[in-house]
N, C-alpha and C positions, 0 to 999 in steps of 0.2 A: 463894374457898372451894373445897375439894377436892371433886371430883365422885365420889360413891359409887354412882351409878346402876348401872354395870356390875356391881358386887358384889351389889347388891340384886336386879337383874334380869338374871341371867346368860344368860337365854334370849331376850332382846330381839332381835327380827328372825327368830327361828326359827319354823318352822311344823311342827306335829305333827298327824298324823292319828290319831284314836282310833276304832278299828274295833270296833263292837259291834252286837249285835242284841237283839231282845226276849229277856228272861231273863238279862241281864247282872247280875253281882253289884254291887249299888249302890255299896258303899264302894270297890270296885275301879275304878270309873269316876269317881265324883263327887269323891272325895278327891284322886286324881291330877290331875283337871282343875283343881281349885282351886289346887293347888301349881304346876302348869305356868303358869297364868295369872298367879299372883303373881310367878313368875320371869320374866314378860315374854313368854312364848310365845304365838303365835296357834294355837289348837286348833280343829279341825273334827271333830265327831262324824260319822263316816261309817258308813252302815248299808245294809241291804238294801232299805229302803223309806223314804219320806218320813214326816213326822209326828213323833210322840213315842213312843219305845220304852220298854217297861216294864222296870223294874229289879226285882230280888228281893233279899231278905235271907235268904241260904241257900235256903230253899224257900218263903218267904212273899212275896206280892206287895209291892212297894215303889213309890216314886214313879217318875215317868217323866222322861226326858231328851229334849230336842228334838234332832232330826237336822238337821245342816247340809247334808249332801249324801248322795246315794246312791252306791254304788260305781260304778255305770255312768256317772255324770256326773263322776267324780273322776279326776284325773290323779295317780298316785302320785309322779311326778317333781316335783310342786309342793311336796312335803313333805320336811323334813329328818329325820324319824323317825316311827316307828309305835308307838303304844300299843295293846295288845291285852288288855283286861280279861277276867276269867274269869266264873265262874258255871257252873252245870250245863247251862244251856240255850243261851245265846248262842253259845259256841264250837261247839256241836253243829250249830246252824243254819248258822253261817258255813262250817264245814268242808264242808258239802254244796253250797256255792255255788262254781261254777267261777270267777266273777268275784272272789270273796273270796280264793280260793286264788291266783289270778294277781296280785291286789293285793299279797299278802304276798310272793310270789316277787320282785316288782319291788324291794322293799326289800332282800331277802336278796341279790339279784344285784349290788347296788351297794354293799353293806356299810354301808348306813345303819342307824342304831340301831333295834333292835327290842326293845321292853320289854314283858314279859308275865308273867302270874302265874296261879295257880290252874289252871283248865282251859283257859286261853288257848293253851298249847302244843299242844293238840289240832289247832288250825288249822294250825300249823307242820308238824305231822306229816303231815296230809293234803296240805299243799302240797309235801311232799317235800324240805324244807330242813333236816332235822335229822341227816342222816348225818354222823357224826364230831363232832357238837357235844356239849357238856356243859351240862347245865341242871338245874333243879329245877322242881317243879310241885306241884299238889295230889297227895298221895300215891296217891290212888286211880287216877290215870292213869299211874303209873310204868311199868307193863308196855307200855302203848301207845307210850310214847316210846322205851323201849328197843328194842321191836320195829321202830320207825321208824329205828333206827340210832344213837340218842343214848346218851350216858352220863348216868345220873340220880343226883343227889346229894340227900340229905335235909338241906337247909340253908335258912336264912332267905333268902339271896340267893346266886345263882351268876352270875358274869360270865364270858362266853366271847366275846372279840372284840366284835362288834357286838350280841351277844345278852345281855340281862340278864333274869333270871327270878327269881321268888319263889314261895313255896308257897301263899299265900292271905291272907285277911283278917287272920289271926293275926300275920302278919309285916309289916303295913302300916308300922309305925314304921321298919323297916329298908328296906322297899321304896322308899318315897318319896325319901329321899336318894340311893339308888342310881339311881333313875330320872332324877332331875335331873342327876346326875353324867354318866350315859350320854348324855343329850341335850345336855349342855353341851360335851362334847368335840368338837373339830373333825375328828378322825380316830379311827377305832376302834382299840382295842388289838388286838394280834395274837391270832388265835384259838388256843385251846389245842390241843395234840396229845394225842389220847386213846388212842394205841396201847397204853399200859401202864396205863390207868385202868380201874377196874371200877366198875360201878354199885353204889350202896348197896342192901342187900336190901329186899325188900318188908317193910312193917310187919306186925306180928302181929295187929293189930286195927284197925278203922276209926277215923277221927278222932273224938275225943270231942266236938269242936265240933259236928259234924253230928248225931251220935247224940243228944246232949242236946237240940239244937234240935228234932229230930223227936219226941222223947219228950214235950216240952211244947207241941206244936202244938195249936192250938184245933181243935175239931170243925168240919167244913164247915158253912157256913150253908145255910139252905133256899134262899136266892137263888142261891148257887153251884151247888147240886145241880140246881135248875131250869135254870140256864144251861147246864150240861153236858148235860142232857137235850135241850134245844133244839138245841144244836150237833149232837149225835148224830142227832137226828131230821132236821135239815136235810141232813146228809151222806147219810143213808139215802135221803132223797127225791131228792137230786141224782143218785143212781145209777140211779133209775128202777126199775121192777119187774123181778124176776128173770125170765130167759127161761124159758118153759115147755118141759118136756121133750117 
């Protein structure tokens, strides 16, 4: 009988690191994780802390995902590729971490596949690995990436050598196959030359996806308001009394 296992599980034997923190966009981590595991890959969720990190659906809290390893206890050399999901919060936390920036640089320096979408490229910008690269992202961070030295295109998926990027949840159907293809290849495609390329212009209005979601947001619950008040009070107390003049 003919063995079709390699075709069904093209990533068998590959190890992928999924770098995420609290506030990751849920569909941008959970759906790719499922696809990678079905393709045979071993995937570790790597984060800033142990435990279970909180996902979001745009701006609303969503389910949690368990962390396999923290960045400090993870060797990037043990992985064949890096998945960097977005969300408004997770990439902002990661880009402030020196360990996270160095983790990303390790993949860029060795041309291993880096796959990211939405606000994920923020981390690449802060890591200083976007000079001369071509990519896409959530439209709202277009200027940050251009200022970091990249060429930005407003497309579902952009492939530039070892870097594969997408705009966000709205492009998930195109993103997942591109991600699997990038991680399946044994050597990266040549990087683009961007000397004659120009970035696509800024959009004229915010994404309708985010605006509509915010318009129909539920009102904050009394429990949430009390929780915010307690956190604020605790922070105020931890600073101690103000010095007297």
